[in-house]
N, C-alpha and C positions, 0 to 999 in steps of 0.2 A: 354355413356355419353354426345355426340353430342346434343342430345334433351334437355338435361339438361341446358346444356350451351346456348344453343338457345332461351329456357325459360327464363333463367336469365337474358339474354340480352334483353328481351321484357319486363321483371319486371322492367329491371334498367329505360328503356326509359320511364314506367307508373311512378315509381317513380319521376324520372325527371319532368314528367309533373305536379305531385301533387304536388311537393316542389318548383316549379318557377310557381305555377297559379299566385299566387298574383304580381309578376312582369309581367307575360304575359296579364294578365288583366289591370294592369297600363300602359302598354304600347298602350293597344287598346284605353283606354281612352284618352292616349295624343294625338294619331293620328285621333280620331274622330272630335274634333273640326276642324280641318282641312279638313277633308273629306265630313262633312254634316252640318258645321258652327252651330253646337248643342253643348251642354253637356251634360254629362253621368250622371244621377242621382245615388246617395248611393245604390238604390236599384237594378238597372238596373248594375252597377257596382259588386255588391254582387252575381247577377245572373250569370255575365258572370264567376266570380272566379268560382263559385260552378257547372256551366257547365264543366270547363276545370278539375277542379277536378275530376269531376264524369266523363269525359272521362278517365284519367290517372287510375283511381280505375278499370273502368270496362275493361280496356285492360289489367291490371295487373290479375284482378280476370279470365277473359278469358284465359290468358297463363297458370294460376294455375289449374284450371279445365281440361284442355288438358293433365299435365301433371301427376295429381294424378286420373285420370280415366284411367288406365291401362287396357290393354286385351291381354293375355298370348297369344302366337301364336306356332304352333307347329314347329320344324324344320323338313325340308324334309328329314333328316336323320332318323327319328322315322318310317318312312314309307319303304325309301331305305334299311333299314337293313335287311328287310324280305327276300330279294333275293339276290343272287350273283351279283354283280355289276361288269363289265370289264371296265370301262371308266377309260384311263390313267392319266386324269386330275382331276380324282373325289377329293374334299377337304378333308385335313386331319379330324378323328373325336376324339370327347372328349366325356368319357363314365364317368358319374358319378353315384353312389350306384351301387345297384344290378340290372342288367337289362340284356337286349339283347345288343351285340356288334354291330361293323360293320360287312359286309361281302364282304368287297372290293378287289375282286381277284388281286394279285400283280404279281402271276407267275402262268402259265401253262404250261405243257409241256405232250405231247404222246410219249411215247418211247418204247423200247422193241424190239426184233427181230421179232416180229410181231403186233408190234404197240398196243398191249393190256394191256397196263399200263399207267397210266395217272397222272399226281402229281399236286398239285394246294397248292399254298400259299394264306393264305385268312388275310389281315389286319382286327386287330378287333379294335384298338384304336393307336392314336398318342402319347402314353407316357405310362409308365408303368403300370400294372394293378395288383391289390393285388391276384388275383385268377382267373383261368379259369375253371369254374366248370362243365358245361355240354354242351353236342354239341348235337343237333337235325337236323336228314335229315326229310324234310318235319315235320309230326308229330311224329316220333320216334326218343324216345331217342337213342342215338348211341354210345355216350361216355360220360363217367362219372368217370374219373380217368384213366379206360381202357374202352376195346371196349365192349359195352352190347347187341350189334345188328351188323347186316351187317359184320360179320367177315368174310364170303365170299367172299364180294366185297370190303374190304377195308383191304392192306396189313400192312399199319402203318399209326398213328396218331400223331402226338406231337404237343403240346401245349408250346408255350412259353409267358410268363408275361412280359418280356420285353428283346429284341433282344440286344447283347453289344458284344463287342470283347472279345472272348474266348468261345461262346456259342454257334457259326454257325454250320451247319452240312451240307453235300451235300446232295441233292434231285433228284429224277428223275435220268435222265442219269447221273448226276454231271457234265456234261460238261458245265450247264450254272448258276445252282443254286449250288454254291459252298461251300466249308466250310466257306469261308470266306466273304459269304453272309448273314451278321447278321442282316440284317434289324434293325439297329442300332436306339434305342429309342422307338420303335414300339412293340405292342404286336400281337401275331399272331399264327395261328394254319397251319401246314402243313401235309396235307393227300395225299396218294398214293393209288389210286383207282385199282382194276383189273377190266377189262373193260369184262365183261362176262354176255351174255346174260341172263344167269338163274339168277345172282345176281342182275342184273341191267335191267329188261325187257322192261322199258320204258327210258333207260338210266340213266345216273347220274342226280340226283335231283339237280335243281336250286334253290329250296327254301331250307335254310339251317341256324339255329339259332344258336348261341353261346352265354350261359350266363356265363357273368362275375361279379367278384366284381371289380369296376373301381378303378377310379385315386386315389391314396393316397392324403391325404387332409392335409395342414397345420393346426394345431390347436394352437392359442396363448394362451389357458390354460395350454398349455404342452411345453413352451417355458420360460425357466427360466431367459433370457435376455430380456423377453417384458412383465414381470409383472405376468407370470405364474410357473409352476413345472415342468420341464421336460426338456428333450433332443430335443424339435423341436427347429428348426430355420427357419426363413421365407427364408434365402439365400441358403438352402443347402436342396434340393429335396429328398435326401436319408434319412432324417431325418421326413419326411411326413409319414403320417400311415392312413390305413383304419379301425384297431383298437385301441381304447384307453381304459384306465383303466377300469377294471370291465368287460372286451368283449363287451363295449358299441361298437356299428357301426358306428363310426363319420365319416367313409366314406359314410355315406347317410345323413348327417346333411347337409341342404339346405344352413345354414349360413356358412358353412365352405367351402363347393363347391363352393359358392360366392365370399368367401374371396380369394379361389386358385384362380378362375378365374380371380380376379382382379390382384393378383400376377404373374399368367401366369406361363407356363411350359417350360422350355427350354431344348434342346437336343444339346448335344456339345458346351453349352456355348449360342446358339441362340435360341431367344424366337420362339416357334413352334406354340402356340396358347394361348389364353389371351390377357391380357391388357397391362400386363406390368408396373404395376403402383407400385410406391414408397411405402415402407410398412409404411414411414412418411405420407404419404397422405389417410390412412386409421385410420378409428377409431378404435383401437382394444379393447378397454373397451366395445364399444356398439357391436362389433360383438363376446365377448366372453358371453354377456348378452344373446344375441340372438341363439349361438349356446347351452346354455342351456335351453331357451326357446323349441328349437326344440327337445331337448331330454326328456323333461317332459313326463310323461305316461297320458294317458287318456282312460277312459272305452269306450269298444267298445259295440256294440249292442249284440254280442255273448258272453259278459261277461268276456271275458280276457281285458287287455291292449295294447296299442300300442304307439309307439312313437308320439308325437304330429304332428311334421312334417317331412317329408323324402323326400329326392330327389333321384330320380331313372331314369335317362334319359339320351339320346344322343343328341350332338350337333355337329355341324362342323364349320371350318374355312370360310366355306361360309356364316354362318349365321351373322347378324349383331351383335355389342355388345348390343344392346338393345332389339335383339330378344332373346339372351341367359340371359339376366340380368331379363328380364321378366319372362321369363319360370321358372327359378330359384324363383324369388321372390313370382309369384304366388304360388310355393309349400309351402309358409309359409302364406298363407292367403292375407289379403289386406296389407302386408308387402310393403312396398316402401323403393327402395334404391336413396339416395339423398346427395347433397352437403352441409356440414354445416362447415364453416369456414375452408374450404379448404381441408376437409377429409370427405370420403367417409361414409355414414352412414345409419343406417337400421332404419325405421320407421314404428311401427302399427305392425298389425298380431296378438298381444296378449293382454289381457285385463291388462292395468296398471291404470285403472280411479280410482283407491283407492289410488294411489302414491301421491307425494306433488306437490302442484299447487300453482302458483303465482296469486294471487286475483287483477285484474284490476277494474275500473269503468271509468265513463264519464271525470274524471277530468284527466286522462292517454292519452287521443284522443288530439289529436292536428288537427286544422281545418284552414284553409284559412279563411284570415278578412271576416267576414260577412257571411260565407257559413252557411246555414240553418243546415245542417246535415253533420259532418266533417268524414261521413261512408258511405260505401256502403253495405247493409246489402240483401243478395240473398237467400230468404227461401229454394227456390228449383231453380233447373235447367228448363231447356224448357221441357215440356212432352216430345215432340218425344226424348230426349236425356236420359227418363228414362225407366225403366222396373220393371216389377215384376215376372219373369220367368227367370232361368239360366238353360242352358242344355250345355251339352259338353262330351268329349270324353276322354278317359286314356289308357294308355297301360296296358292291362290285364295281368298279368303274366299267368294266366290259359288258354289263349288264345296264349300263346308264344308272348305276348308283341304286339299282334294286336291292333289296336286303335279302341275302342268299348265305347257305350254310358255308362256314370254311372249314369244316370237317370236325377232326375231334382228337383231343389226347387222352390218352387211357394209360393209368397207372397199376401198381399190383393191387391183387385184390385185398378188400378190406378184411377186417379180423372176424366179423361174422359173415362173411361171403356173399353179401348183399350189394351189388352194384349201384353206386348212387351217383347222378349226375349232377352238375352246377351248369347251369345254363349262364353263359357268359357273352352277351351281345356287346360286340365291340362298331357301334355305329361310328367311331373316329379313325378307323384303321380301314385302310383300304387294299391291303395286300393278305389273301389268306394265310401264305407263309407267316408274315408277320404276327397275325393274330394266334396261330397254334406257338409260335415263340414265346408270347404275351400268357397264353393259357398255361403253358407248361410253367410257368411262376407261381400261377396259384395252385394247381395241384401238386406241383413239387413242394410248395409250402406247407401243405396239409399233410403231406405223407411224408417230408424229412424233419420237420421243425413244428409239429403241433403243438407243443409244451408252452406252459405260461409258467413264469414266477413270480410271486409277489409277496412282498416283505416290507418292514420299517426299518430305514437303514439310517446308519450315523453320518456324521459331517463329510465324509469321505463321497457320498453320493453328490456334492457341490460342485465334483469334478464333471460329472456326465449331465445330459440332457437329452430330449425326446430324439431318437435317432441316432444316439451314442453306442458305439462297441464297447463292450465289455466283458471280461471274465470272470468266471465265477468259481472257487474252488471250494468244496462242501463234502468234507469225508463223510456227514453221515447219507449223503447221495452217492458217494464214489466219484465226485467229479473233481478233476484237476484241469483248472483253466476252461472249462465247458463255455462255448460263446454265446451270448445273448446279445439282444437288441435291446434298448430302452424304449417301451412303447407308451408309457405315461407316467409323469413325473410330478408330484406335487409337496411343497415343502409345506411343512406344519408350523412350527416353530422351533428357535433354538437350533436350527441345523439339523433338525429331524426330517427325512423326507419319506414319504411312500412313492415306492415305485414297482411297477409291473415290466416284466421282462418277458421276451419272447424268445424262444430259441433260434439260432441263426445258422446257417451253413452256405458256403460258396456253391452246394450242389442246386440251392433253388435258383440259382441263376445260368447254370449250365446249361448250353443248347449248342448242337452240333448241327450244319446246313443239311446233313442226310437225314437227320429227323423228319424233315419237313414231308408231309404227304401230299399227294394230288389232289387239287380241289374236287369236291363233287360232281360229278357230271349233272349237267343241267340238262333236262329232256323238254324240249319245246318243240310241239307239231307247228307243223307249217300254218301261219295263220289264213283264215279267208280274205281272199283277194277280187272283189265284185268286179273289176275291170277285166279279170281273166277270162280268157275265151279258151274252151276246151273242145278241140278240135272231136270229131266223129270219126272211129277208126273201125277197120275190120268188119266193114258192112258187105254183104254181097247182094248183086243185083240179079233177079230170076225173074222170068214171067211164066203164066200160065193162061193157056186160052181156054175157055170153056164155049163150049157152042150150046146155044139155044135152040128149044124145040116149038 
């Protein structure tokens, strides 16, 4: 949220410039006679005032543009989890949804009279997980509730969804990892290997993958003390869940994942990860709405339906809050997290353009005396900052959550004919078709609604807030009820507001299942198998006799 705070500060400076434009210009006029022994004409005075207003508006618009042009980044944990790590200082991991967990080795011991046994403890997540469902060594499914492979090389496998007093057990020789080593608050697996050359001709594999149903989430829809119905409580993690009514997998809901991250997770009463935001600082009605949107069903090219938005990914405490927030909100399309009246609120991501709107016109604009245009209209940003192609990667479950390309979305050529590409890695989305549907929102917004409108507004602006839809009729621009969405709003004083709007259109959210493109082909040559015996074929036996002399 530090980024939002910085931008709000810049916007506040811009607002101050606009509000005090007239006094600033007046002060300059008072100084001018003493400096140049001349007087400033009314036209010059108006030009100065207009220039000052323009500086303020441009400054505010620049700040808003950087806030709402979001680029999701992939946490390093997405790649690190594919192989065992033995770094003692590795950060805590947080797993949302259904995905591969961490692979952080926290204990290892080689023991036995012949040193032929090896024990490992692998940390999966720094919180309770709903379930540990599968375990792979290399590409081989090894455990699924019970060992299904490598039985001759693994003597025991234990999966713990949350370490806590009373569920500890000795491991290895028992001299180090004892029954009191509970790994409190963390999910982990404990494996005991048999060091046998026949079982492990290449040694114990370092690539392992553990599939989990991740962190239980808080759902305000199920909290009867917060306007919902149910036993969830924001201050009691034991009431949080992964499944909701009707077997809905609320643990994969990105709106609830973000809400849980804002609240934070505690181990022994101490904040282990997340932001630790107070519940009063979160707009729960807003998050309830977005939770419902995420769970809506959409049709797929294959003929079935899937949840509109899901969150299946991993982050760590080494990631900044901005990185985590952007990764989760990107899983909800063009949704953004912002601050409205001191509360965290989600904006965008779904088509609400047929909802209620407030109508504005030129009479609602407040301009400095003599200013020719009391607003700034930017039809589109600099060409170098626009794009017409979106490409990126996602964690493919069919490839054991390796990052692979999800394809591309291409729109019409840009005005200068130069193709420009936006890289959009969606680490929290595990379907290529969903990635394409989300990416289209980003590129369609650039193509269909690139314009920003910034101005100072009168008291009527009190009726809207960040995220609100409004229409604007402005004869000077030829607009009759042109649709906008409020991107930023700041009240200066005496019911005077500085607002930045962005064009809005239902075309941004349009998607047809037939638009989905096949996943790019993955070319994987067969790997080397040392145990494989190649039979010699197509040999002919012949003999020749040589007589000696």
